[in-house]
Each structure stands twice: as structure tokens, then as C-alpha cells.
C-alpha positions as CSV (number, residue, x, y, z in Angstrom):
1,M,120.0,102.7,40.1
2,E,120.5,103.1,36.7
3,K,123.0,101.0,35.4
4,L,125.4,103.8,34.3
5,D,125.8,105.1,37.2
6,R,126.3,102.1,39.0
7,R,128.9,101.4,36.4
8,Y,130.6,104.9,37.3
9,L,130.6,104.4,41.0
10,D,132.3,101.1,40.4
11,E,135.3,103.0,38.9
12,L,135.8,105.2,41.8
13,K,139.0,105.2,44.0
14,T,136.7,106.6,46.7
15,G,134.6,104.5,48.6
16,V,130.8,105.7,48.2
17,L,127.9,104.2,49.8
18,L,124.2,105.1,49.2
19,L,121.7,105.0,52.2
20,D,117.9,105.8,52.6
21,R,116.3,108.1,54.6
22,F,116.6,105.5,57.4
23,L,120.3,104.8,57.0
24,K,120.0,101.5,55.6
25,I,122.4,100.3,53.0
26,I,121.2,100.7,49.2
27,Y,124.3,100.5,47.4
28,L,128.2,100.7,48.1
29,N,130.5,100.6,45.6
30,P,133.6,98.1,45.2
31,S,136.2,100.5,46.8
32,A,133.5,101.3,49.9
33,Q,133.4,97.0,50.1
34,S,137.2,96.9,50.3
35,L,137.5,100.2,52.7
36,L,134.8,98.6,55.2
37,D,135.7,94.6,54.8
38,T,132.4,93.5,53.7
39,S,130.1,93.1,50.5
40,F,127.5,94.3,48.8
41,K,125.2,91.0,49.6
42,S,126.1,90.8,53.1
43,S,125.5,94.7,53.8
44,K,122.7,95.8,51.7
45,H,119.7,96.6,53.8
46,K,121.5,96.8,56.8
47,K,121.9,99.9,58.9
48,L,125.1,102.1,58.6
49,K,125.9,101.8,62.4
50,E,125.8,98.2,61.6
51,L,129.3,98.6,59.0
52,F,130.9,101.0,61.2
53,F,131.0,103.8,64.3
54,E,132.9,106.4,65.7
55,E,133.2,107.8,69.2
56,S,129.8,108.3,70.4
57,E,129.4,111.9,70.6
58,D,130.8,111.8,66.9
59,F,128.1,109.6,65.5
60,D,125.8,111.9,67.8
61,S,126.5,115.0,65.7
62,F,126.4,112.7,62.6
63,L,123.0,111.7,63.0
64,E,121.9,115.1,63.9
65,N,123.3,116.3,60.3
66,L,121.3,113.8,58.5
67,N,118.2,114.4,60.0
68,N,118.4,117.8,59.0
69,K,119.1,116.8,56.1
70,T,122.5,119.2,55.6
71,T,125.7,118.6,53.8
72,F,128.1,117.2,56.4
73,S,132.1,116.8,55.7
74,K,134.4,115.7,58.1
75,V,138.4,115.0,58.3
76,D,140.9,112.5,59.6
77,V,138.0,110.6,61.1
78,L,138.8,107.3,62.9
79,L,136.5,104.8,61.7
80,F,135.8,101.3,63.8
81,I,135.2,98.5,61.6
82,K,134.1,95.1,62.4
83,G,136.6,92.9,63.2
84,G,139.1,95.1,64.8
85,K,140.3,96.9,62.1
86,K,140.4,101.0,62.3
87,L,140.0,103.2,59.1
88,L,141.7,106.8,59.1
89,C,139.7,108.7,56.3
90,D,137.8,111.6,55.6
91,Y,134.2,111.8,54.8
92,H,131.7,113.8,53.0
93,I,127.5,113.6,53.0
94,Q,125.1,114.8,50.5
95,P,121.1,114.7,50.6
96,F,119.5,113.4,47.3
97,E,116.1,112.8,46.2
98,D,115.7,110.1,43.2
99,E,112.5,109.2,41.4
100,L,113.5,105.2,41.8
101,I,115.1,105.7,45.6
102,G,113.3,108.3,47.0
103,E,115.1,110.6,49.7
104,G,118.6,109.5,50.6
105,F,122.1,110.4,51.3
106,I,125.6,109.9,49.4
107,L,128.5,108.9,51.9
108,E,131.7,109.3,50.1
109,I,134.8,107.7,52.4
110,I,138.5,108.9,51.2
111,N,140.9,106.7,52.7
112,K,143.7,108.7,54.2
113,D,145.9,105.8,54.1
114,Y,145.9,106.1,50.1
115,S,149.0,108.7,49.2
116,H,150.8,106.8,52.4
117,E,150.6,103.6,50.7
118,V,151.3,105.1,47.1
119,R,154.5,106.7,48.7
120,E,155.4,103.4,50.1
121,S,155.0,101.3,47.3
122,L,156.8,103.8,45.2
123,R,159.7,104.0,47.3
124,S,159.8,100.0,47.7
125,Q,159.7,99.5,44.1
126,A,162.4,102.2,43.4
127,N,164.9,100.7,46.0
128,Q,164.1,97.5,44.4
129,E,165.0,98.2,41.1
130,V,168.2,100.4,41.5
131,T,169.3,97.7,44.2
132,S,168.5,94.6,42.0
133,A,170.1,96.8,39.1
134,F,173.4,97.4,41.4
135,I,173.6,93.7,42.5
136,K,173.0,92.1,39.2
137,G,175.9,94.5,37.6
138,L,178.3,93.9,40.5
139,A,177.5,90.1,39.8
140,H,178.5,90.1,36.5
141,E,181.6,91.7,37.1
142,I,182.5,89.1,40.0
143,K,181.7,86.3,37.5
144,N,184.0,86.8,34.8
145,P,187.3,86.8,36.6
146,L,185.4,84.0,38.8
147,S,185.6,82.0,35.3
148,G,189.3,82.9,34.8
149,I,190.5,81.7,38.4
150,R,189.0,78.7,37.5
151,G,190.1,78.0,34.4
152,A,193.7,78.6,35.7
153,A,193.5,76.9,38.5
154,Q,192.7,73.8,36.4
155,L,195.2,74.3,34.5
156,L,198.2,74.8,37.0
157,S,196.6,71.2,38.5
158,Q,198.0,69.7,35.5
159,K,201.6,70.9,35.6
160,L,201.9,70.5,39.4
161,P,205.1,68.2,40.1
162,K,203.7,66.7,43.5
163,E,200.2,65.2,43.4
164,H,199.5,66.3,46.9
165,L,199.5,69.7,45.6
166,G,196.4,68.9,43.9
167,E,194.6,69.8,46.9
168,Y,195.1,73.4,46.9
169,T,194.0,73.6,43.4
170,E,191.4,71.7,44.0
171,M,189.9,73.6,46.8
172,I,190.6,76.8,44.7
173,I,188.2,75.1,41.9
174,N,185.4,74.3,44.7
175,Q,185.6,77.8,46.2
176,T,185.4,79.4,42.9
177,D,182.1,77.0,41.8
178,R,180.7,77.7,45.2
179,L,180.5,81.6,44.3
180,S,179.8,81.0,41.0
181,S,176.6,79.3,42.6
182,L,175.9,82.3,44.8
183,V,176.7,84.7,41.9
184,D,173.7,82.7,39.7
185,D,171.4,83.0,42.7
186,I,171.9,86.7,43.1
187,L,171.2,87.0,39.4
188,G,167.8,85.1,39.8
189,P,166.3,82.2,37.6
190,N,168.1,81.6,34.7
191,R,165.0,81.3,32.4
192,K,162.6,83.9,30.9
193,P,159.2,84.1,31.9
194,A,156.6,81.6,30.2
195,F,152.9,83.3,30.9
196,E,150.0,81.3,30.8
197,M,146.7,81.6,32.1
198,Q,146.8,79.2,35.6
199,N,144.8,78.4,38.6
200,I,147.0,80.1,41.5
201,H,146.6,76.9,43.5
202,A,148.4,74.5,41.2
203,P,152.0,76.4,42.0
204,L,150.7,76.5,45.9
205,E,149.9,72.7,45.8
206,N,153.3,71.9,44.3
207,V,155.0,73.6,47.1
208,I,153.0,72.5,49.8
209,T,154.2,68.7,48.3
210,L,157.7,69.8,48.3
211,L,157.5,70.9,51.8
212,K,154.9,68.5,53.4
213,Q,157.5,65.7,54.3
214,N,159.8,68.3,56.1
215,L,157.1,70.7,57.8
216,S,156.1,67.5,59.7
217,E,159.1,66.1,60.5
218,N,160.0,69.5,62.3
219,G,156.7,69.6,64.2
220,I,154.8,72.3,61.7
221,N,151.2,72.2,61.0
222,L,150.6,73.4,57.7
223,L,146.9,75.2,57.0
224,K,145.3,76.2,54.0
225,D,142.5,78.2,53.3
226,Y,141.8,78.6,49.5
227,D,139.4,80.9,47.7
228,P,137.6,78.5,45.0
229,S,136.4,81.2,43.0
230,I,139.8,83.1,41.9
231,P,139.7,82.4,38.2
232,E,142.7,81.5,36.5
233,I,145.0,84.5,35.9
234,Y,148.4,85.0,33.7
235,I,151.5,84.0,35.5
236,D,154.6,81.8,35.5
237,I,153.6,78.7,37.0
238,Y,157.2,77.6,37.8
239,L,158.4,81.2,39.0
240,L,155.5,81.8,41.2
241,E,156.2,78.1,42.9
242,Q,159.7,79.3,44.1
243,S,158.6,82.8,45.2
244,I,155.9,81.0,47.3
245,L,158.4,78.2,48.2
246,N,161.1,81.1,49.3
247,L,158.1,82.4,51.6
248,V,157.4,79.2,52.8
249,N,160.9,78.0,53.5
250,N,161.5,81.6,55.6
251,A,158.4,80.6,57.8
252,R,159.7,77.4,58.5
253,D,163.5,78.7,59.7
254,S,161.6,81.2,61.6
255,L,160.0,78.7,63.3
256,I,162.5,76.5,64.0
257,E,164.9,79.0,65.2
258,G,162.4,80.6,67.2
259,E,161.5,77.5,68.8
260,V,158.1,78.1,68.8
261,L,155.5,76.0,70.6
262,S,152.5,74.9,68.3
263,P,154.8,76.0,65.1
264,E,152.1,76.9,62.4
265,I,151.8,78.1,58.8
266,K,148.9,79.0,56.7
267,I,148.3,79.7,53.5
268,I,145.5,81.7,52.7
269,T,144.2,82.9,49.0
270,R,141.5,85.5,48.6
271,V,140.3,87.9,46.0
272,L,140.7,91.6,46.9
273,H,138.7,94.6,45.0
274,Q,139.9,98.0,44.1
275,E,142.9,97.4,45.5
276,L,146.1,99.7,44.8
277,L,149.6,98.0,43.3
278,G,151.8,100.8,42.7
279,E,150.5,103.5,41.2
280,T,147.7,101.3,39.8
281,Q,144.3,100.6,41.2
282,H,143.2,97.3,40.2
283,K,139.5,96.1,40.0
284,T,140.3,92.6,41.2
285,V,143.4,91.2,42.4
286,C,144.3,88.2,43.7
287,R,145.9,87.9,47.3
288,V,148.5,84.7,48.6
289,S,149.5,85.2,52.2
290,V,151.8,83.1,53.8
291,I,151.5,83.5,57.8
292,D,153.7,81.8,60.8
293,N,153.1,82.4,64.2
294,G,157.1,82.9,64.9
295,P,159.0,85.6,66.8
296,G,158.8,88.2,64.1
297,I,160.9,90.4,62.1
298,P,163.3,92.4,64.0
299,E,162.1,95.8,63.8
300,D,166.0,97.4,62.3
301,L,165.0,94.8,59.4
302,K,161.7,96.1,58.5
303,D,162.8,98.7,56.0
304,S,165.7,96.4,54.5
305,V,164.0,93.1,54.4
306,F,163.9,92.8,50.5
307,F,167.4,93.8,50.0
308,P,169.8,91.5,49.0
309,M,172.2,89.8,51.3
310,I,169.5,90.8,54.5
311,S,168.7,88.4,56.7
312,S,167.7,87.9,60.1
313,K,168.7,83.6,60.1
314,S,172.1,82.6,61.2
315,E,172.2,80.5,57.7
316,G,171.7,81.4,54.7
317,S,172.5,84.3,51.4
318,G,169.2,86.8,52.4
319,L,168.5,86.3,48.8
320,G,165.1,84.7,49.0
321,L,163.0,87.8,49.6
322,S,165.0,90.0,47.1
323,I,164.4,87.3,44.3
324,T,160.8,86.5,45.3
325,Q,160.0,90.6,45.0
326,G,161.6,90.5,41.6
327,I,159.4,87.8,40.4
328,I,156.3,89.0,41.5
329,S,157.5,92.5,40.1
330,Q,157.4,90.7,36.8
331,H,154.1,89.5,37.1
332,N,153.3,93.2,37.2
333,G,152.2,92.6,41.0
334,T,153.6,93.6,44.0
335,I,154.5,92.0,47.8
336,K,154.0,93.3,51.0
337,F,154.2,92.2,54.6
338,E,153.4,92.8,58.6
339,S,154.9,91.3,61.7
340,E,154.7,91.4,65.1
341,P,155.7,88.7,67.8
342,G,153.3,85.9,67.2
343,K,152.2,86.7,63.7
344,T,154.3,87.4,60.5
345,E,152.7,87.4,57.1
346,F,153.9,88.2,53.8
347,S,150.8,88.8,50.9
348,I,151.5,88.4,47.2
349,L,149.4,90.1,45.5
350,I,148.8,90.0,41.4
351,P,146.0,91.7,38.9
352,I,143.4,89.4,37.8
353,E,142.6,89.7,34.2
354,H,145.7,91.5,33.2
355,K,147.0,91.1,30.2
356,F,150.8,92.0,29.2
357,S,151.9,94.6,26.8
358,E,154.5,94.2,24.6
359,Q,156.5,96.6,26.7
360,E,155.9,94.6,29.9
361,L,156.7,91.4,28.6
362,R,160.1,92.7,27.3
363,R,160.9,94.4,30.6
364,A,159.8,90.8,32.4
365,N,162.5,89.1,29.7
366,A,165.0,91.6,30.7
């Protein structure tokens, strides 16, 4: 292929494969690599059926149309991909002839989950923004009277006629301080983000160092699987460390409360291609996954797991995931999760090589 053509195909959000007349892979763009969970290097010259398959009768019809060199389209197809994954999609096949390549076929795959992901991402983002604004506004309204109550209790303690009555004003002050601390947690980190180009594994190693002893004391095995090819990304290392710490702490607490045999936490980093974050498709994205083999998130909490004060734990404020979502949003990223009994995976996705505009920096610092 000419370089210009390949550059154009690389920009497409749909998966595109070029096949020779023997149905062997000549080229597949980054979107196709992501959809089919493969790479160009590992799939080049392989037969198409080595990447995915349908039910046998459907594939026979598929081959017949290719042999007749006719255009062929199909909707709502379920493709079975290596590793047991499934992909609901539409696909379109068009024969072509090129001076350099010869006769072949263009296969275009349209991910049917794309629009669903967009809707879910936008719904989650809207919920988070509305909830965050409401909670922060409420927190500010609570904090002002708390300061007044604390000050009044201090003045009252100085004028009490009997010393033992000071126990009551001390109790008022202590409980007021506890509520103030909770309000501070709701408002999130009390500092502006300081974005720098950093190695994503630096905050991960800091978290591991911090929690390693505690996890060991609770019999939890910690595994890490890093992708060393991930370039430096634009992050606030302190805030990202706090977000990872929240996820690992949640995983630990779930394993302990669930009394899991052979409890285990995995931290995995990978590079994803043509990944959708919000409404924007990014060429490359860094994914950090925290996986535990605990009991999973209850079904009735899955739709509200990122809301403040929502938690399945017997103790805690339920603010960790809400704060983490806010931090990742400041990084122009997103956080996703999948959970079932025996496996819960939270994934942080942050664009690689993303430079923040002045408007984004103002929003992050707000």
C-alpha cells in the first residue's frame, strides 16, 4: 500500500482488513487490531479464519461470496475471537484490484458496541459531573456552619463554671472536626493538579511500596504485569497515585471481607489502540487495571458505584471511587469496571501524548 493510503486507513474508527485472493491478511488498521485483539505483526499472512470465525453455515456463505468476487454485507454478526472473546458487529466486503497488491478484498468491520459505549460513557460523565457539583456545593454549605459550631464550643468551654462540663464541649469540638474531615474528603484533594511527563509505573510502584506489607499481613498475593513499551504520559503523579491507592485498597477490603481463599490482586498496564474515551477516539491509550479475585460488586450497586457515599463495605465513607473518577477526569481519561463473582477489574484509561489545552487546564484546576 502507498504510505498515504495507510495513513488514511489508520485514522478510521472502523476496523479495516486487506486480504489477498487467498484470504490471507495483507494489512489491518489499528482499529481492526483493537477489535480483533491482535497486532499487524502477528496476523500478517495469516488466513482470515485464524483471527475469527462465525457459525459454520455463515462462514460457508461468506466464502462463497468471496469466491464469486461479489460485494457482501451482513448486520448483527457475532464474531468469535481468540481467547473466547465475542464481537457484535456489522461487516462489509468489497473485492478490489491493485497494481502492487493484485486481486484481493477489503473487509470493513463496524463495532456495534460503539454507540452503546458512547451513550454509557456520556451518561456516566454527566452523572459524575452533576453529582460532583451537587456534593461539593452541599459540602461547602456544611463546612461554614461547622466552623461556627466549633468556635462557639471553644468559647463556651472557657466560660463553663465546672471543669468536668468541658467534656461535653470537647466532644462537640471532636465531632465537628470529624465532620470537617469528611467534608474535606468529599471536596477532594486540596491542591491544583501539576501535570508533567511521567512514567506511568512510578505511581504504581509507590502504591505497591506503601501497601506491600499490609497486603502480605492479610495473606494477599500481589502480582504485577507491566508493559515496558508505554511511553511517558502527561499526569499529576500525586493525584494518580491517590487514585490507584483507592482502587487497590478497595480490592484489598473486598478480599478481606469476602474471606477469599488464596486472595490475589493484579496490577496490569497495557497500551490500547483506537480507544474511545468519552466522545473522542484516541490513537493510543494507557490502561492501568487493578484486578482482584473477590466476591464481586453486588448487582444492585453496579449502576451507582461511582456515586459518593455508595459502598458495599461495612466501613468507610464510600468516597474513594468518586474521588478517583474525578481525578481521572482531570487527566482527560476515564475509568471503567467489570465485575462478577471471582473477578473484579477496574481500568483507568488515559490518553498517551495528550497535551492539555488552556481550557482543559482551567477545568482541571477548578
